[in-house]
N, C-alpha and C positions, 0 to 999 in steps of 0.2 A: 546453569540455565541457558536456554537458547537466546541468541541475539534477536531482538524484536524490532522490526522496521514498520512504521506506520506510513501509509500513503494517504495524504490528505490535502484537501483544498475546500474552503467554504462554498465555492461555486460549483454547481453541477456542470457536467460536460467538459471538465478539465482533463479527462483522460485517466482518472484514478484507477479504474478497473483494468484498462489496457496496460498501465504500468504495473499494477499488482500481479496480474497473470504472467506477463512476460518477464518481469524481474524474478518472480518465483521460479519460472522455468529455467532462466539463465543460471541462477544460483544452484538449482538442482543439477543442471548439466555439468557444473564444476565440482560435483561430488558432495555438496552440502545437502543434508537431509532437511527438506523444507516443508513447512506447514503453511498453506495459504488459508487465511480466515476471512470470510466474507461477512462483514458487519452491515452491509447495505442490503436492505430487504428486497431490492430489485433482483438480487441473486445472479448477477451477470458473471461472477467468477466461475460458477458451475458451467455456464455456457461456454466460457473461454477455454475450459479444459475438457469439454465433452462429457460432462456428467449431468444426468437428469435427476432432479430432486422430486421425488414422488410424495404424495400425501402420506404423512406418518414417518417420513425420513427424519432421523435426528439431525438437528441443526445447531449452529452456534447460538442462535437466539434462545434456545431452551434454557441456557444458563441464566438468562435474564428474567425468566419466568419463575424458576424455582432454584433457590440457593443451593440445594443438595444435588443438582444435576451436574454430571461430570462432562467436561469438554471432550474427553477422549471418546465418548460414545458417538460423537458427531463426526469423527475423523474418517475419511474415506481415502483409500489409495487411488490415484489417478492412473491413466494408461502410461504416464511418463515417469521414468525412473527417478526415485528420490523425491517425488512431488506428491504431497497429500493435500486434501481439501477438507475444511470444515465449512459446509455450505450455509447459505442464508435461508431463512424462512420467509417466503414471499408474503405470508399472511401476517407477519409481525408488523405492528404499527409503531413507527418511530414516536416515542413519547410514552409508550406503555412500558411495563416491566419494573423490576426492582430498582429503587433509586440508590444505587451503591456504586460509586466510581471505582471501587477496587475489585469488583467481581471478576473481570477478565484477568487482571494481574494474578489473582489467586488461582484461577483456572489454569493459567500457563505454568503454574508451579506444581501441577499434578504430576505424580511420579511417571505416568505413561508419556506425558508430553516432554518432560525433561529428559527422559531416557531415549526417546525416539527421534528428537529433532534438534538440529543445529541452529536453524533460522526460522523465525515466524514472520510472515508478511501479513499485515492487516490492511484490508481494503475498507474504507470508511464511507459513511454517508456524508453528504454536504451539510446536513442540518446540525446545528449545535444542540445535541441532545445527550442522553446518558450513554449512548453507544460511542459517540465520538470522544466523550470525556473518558470513558473506560479505555479506549484505544490509546489515547495520549498518556494516560496514567500508567499503562502497562509497557509502553515502548521505551527502547533505548535510543532510537534514531527516528527522524521524520524526513520523508521525501515529499516535496511540495510540487506536484506537476501543475503547470499553468499554460494555457493557450495565450500567446502574446496578443491579447486584446484588452482594451481598457476595463471591461467588466470582470475579466478573469484577474486582472491586476488588483482590483478592489477585493476580490475573494482572497487573494494572498494576504492583503493587509488585515482583513478581518480574522483570518486564521492566526496571523502572528500575534494579534491581541490576545487570542485564546491561549496560544503557546506560552506567552510571557506569564499569564496567570497560572498555568499548570506548573511551570518550572519554579514558580515562587511558592508553590504549595505542595501538591500531591506527587510530583515527580521532578525533583531537582536534578536528576541525572539525565534528563532528556536532552539530546543533542540534535543539531540540524545537519543532516547529510547533504542537503542542498535543494535549490530550486531547479526544477526540470522543465525547460521549454518544450512544449508539445506541438506537433504539426508545424515545426519550424520551417521558415522560408526566409532567408536573408534578403531576398529580392523584394519583399513586401515592406514598405516603409513603416507602417504602423507596428509591425512585429519588431522591427529593429528598435523603434522608439520605446515600446513597452518593455522589452527585454533590457534595454539600456536603463530604463527607470528602475527596474527591480535591482539591477546590478549597482546602480548609484545609491539606492536606499539601503540595501542590505550587504553590499560588498561583492565585487566581481568574482572573488574566490568562492563565493557560495553558489555560483551558477554551475550546474552540471551540464555535460555535453547534450545538446538538443536532440530530441527524437524528431526526425524530419517527417514531413507529410508523406504518407504512403498508403494507397488504397489497399495494399496487401494486408495491412494490419486489420482492417475491417473484414476482409475476406477470410483471414485466419480465424477470427471470432465465429464467423458463420460456419466454418468447418469444424469448430470445436477443438482447435489446436493453437498452442502458442506459436508465434511467428517463426521461431527458430526451427520448428518442425514442419511448418506449412510452406514457408518460402525462405529457405536459409540463405539465399543469395540476394535477397531484397534489401532496400535501404533500411527498412524497419528492423530487420534481423541484425544487420551490421550495427545499427545504433544501439539496440538493446544488448547486444553482445558486449559493446564497449561499456555501457552502463553496468551490466552485470559484473564485469571484471572489477570495476571500481568498488561496487558494493560488496563483492565477495571479499576483497582485501580488507575493507572496513570491518566486516563481520569477523574475519580471522584475527585481525588485530585486537578486536574486542574493546579497545578503548583508545581514545586519542584519534585525531583526524586533522587534516589541514583546515577544516571548517571550524573545528572547536565547538565549545558550548555557546549558547546565546549569551549576549552580554553587550 
């Protein structure tokens, strides 16, 4: 089975899709066969890798409409080596669909998925719905991006309450890869304070290296390319390369990490 990493925060605007697209690209560049799955019906992962989703295009949300739908039918190869996408359906309404928290986990066990991919990256909606619960139930690891702002910090706390519930029930093997500060700037006092609060509450060892503020990340999305291909010498590219190296090692190890399980 592929290692599955879910990128999640209960607050919107935390940078989940930026992280999902660029981590997927970094892992693919290191030779891992990566499937990026977009569970958020905004569909921004497709934008980030330059794919247009037309009416009638198979999407990951199809598996939540009909239990006999195969995830493999939604997989598209991107223009970037080793990186595929299962896009979102912009017409899917969060809250609709089959009420089964194990749908995605079973879909990831399909023969075509197991044979063709080493790593699965799950981009998630901020809402607490069946899609987020499916992602957390299917995942091995969770990365929690957050903007060092009081409201985003509250989103982290809300997500952690959900995670504790999941590991006590449907997915006892779920592990925390770490909290990821986004748009980081050490010169801004409130950012230092909020990041320090997260470190104090959950442990400094659970903080991943920050992704610094960089307009090139937004420009890369507009161009339909991950940052490593759009602006390889930018701050964003360097930061995601460092993060990709850490997560690639985590995936190759398969189990165990300095962050360990929740507890």
